[in-house]
C-alpha positions, 0 to 999 in steps of 0.5 A: 620612249613611246611606251613611257608616253602610253603608260603616262597617258593611261595613268593620267586617264585612270587618275581622273576618269576611273570609276567614281561614286555618286555617293562620294560626290554627293557627300563632297557637296554636303561637306563643302556646302556645310563648311561654307555655311558654317564659315559664312554664318559665323561672320558678316562680311557684307557689313564691312562694306559700310566701314568708313572710307578711311579703312579703304584708303590702301585698297588697290583698284586692281583688287577692287576690280578683281573681286568686284568690291566697291565699298559703301553699299552694305544693303546691296552686299547684304542682299548678295550675302543672303542670296549666298546663304539661300543657295548654299542651303539649297545645295546642301539638301540637294535642291537644284544643286549644280546651279546653287553650288555655282551661285554660292561659289561665285558669290563667295568669291566676291564676299570672302575678301571683305575680311582681309582686303583692307590689309591684304588682297587675298582671303587667305586662311579665312576658310574660303580658299578651297571651299570657293573653288570646290563650289565652282567645281561641284557646280560643273559636275553631277553632284546632285545624282545622290543624297538630294531632294531631286536626284537624277534618274539617269545614270551617266558613266561612272567616271563623271563622278570621279574627276570633280571629287579628285580635282577638289582633293588636289586643291586641298592637297596643294594647301599642304604642299605649298605650305611646305614649299613656302617654309623652305623658300622664305625661311629655309632649313632654319625654319626647322630650328626656330619656326615652331618655337617662334610662331608659338611664342608669337601667338600665345602672347597675342591677346587678340587671338590667344585662347590657350596658353598652357600647352604652348608655354610648355612646348616653348620650354622644350626646344628639342620638341619644337625642332621635332614638331617642325620636322613633323610639320614639314614632312606632313606638308611635303608628303600629304599629296600621296593620299591622292594615289595611295589608300594606305597613305590616306588611312595614315595621313588623313587622321594624322593631319586632323590630330595635328591640326587639333594639336596646333590649335591648342598650342599655337591658337591657330585654327586651320578652318579647312580641316573639316574638308579632310573628310573628302578623302573618306570613301563614303560609298564603301562605308555605306556598303559595310554598314549595310552588310552589318545591319542584318547581323546587328538586327539578328543579335 
């Protein structure tokens, strides 16, 4: 029993605190801030503060205080939104990255729920869930020691570059794991039989969201394929966490997940906005080293 405890402790330490890469953590900063800017620039959550009071009738006081959202102040919200954009842009290029990531994350926590708080107290499936948490984590890390305008001169122990990226990856894996858990908890095994077909029918007939119709209509006409797609979706949800421990799983499941999200977009008109964050699993340090090793050969040719 004592040996088991020792092995578990060592494994836990290796998982979080083995040597990391400043390049990989900096790449995570660029990916996360770029993703946050993409989402925020495509919307105007601050303007929703100026909607008529009737839109806010069913918003609970607990939700208001949870996100510090109090309607009727669009000018103030636009100041906060502009501050968030400036902070995210500065973090992207590596200007005071830790402070700017932290500021951007805190402000997104406040701004993100504006899109959904009228009908649900959570900014779910709007692209902010993992990003907001990731920005707070990056703001607590040495994410500016590489690929930054003001990169640090000192080099801390390599483990300081490991745990922040790993923690963000864990958060992203939880999206998949709990999606599979929710399917089984709320619907059970019948989801495999009717889930994909039912959701596809619903979304391709919803003119508010439907852009693509042909592929979804074809899939509905083949019930056996819908069942197969449901099995694949559940298997992906429940197995994706293995990318945290296995390079082989990462090489297979990450590209497959990207392809799967593209297929879901064209069949169900459902866009998983966190899909670009799957690039967090790329080993950018190794890729950079391989490209540097090939450069002399390419120049010689």
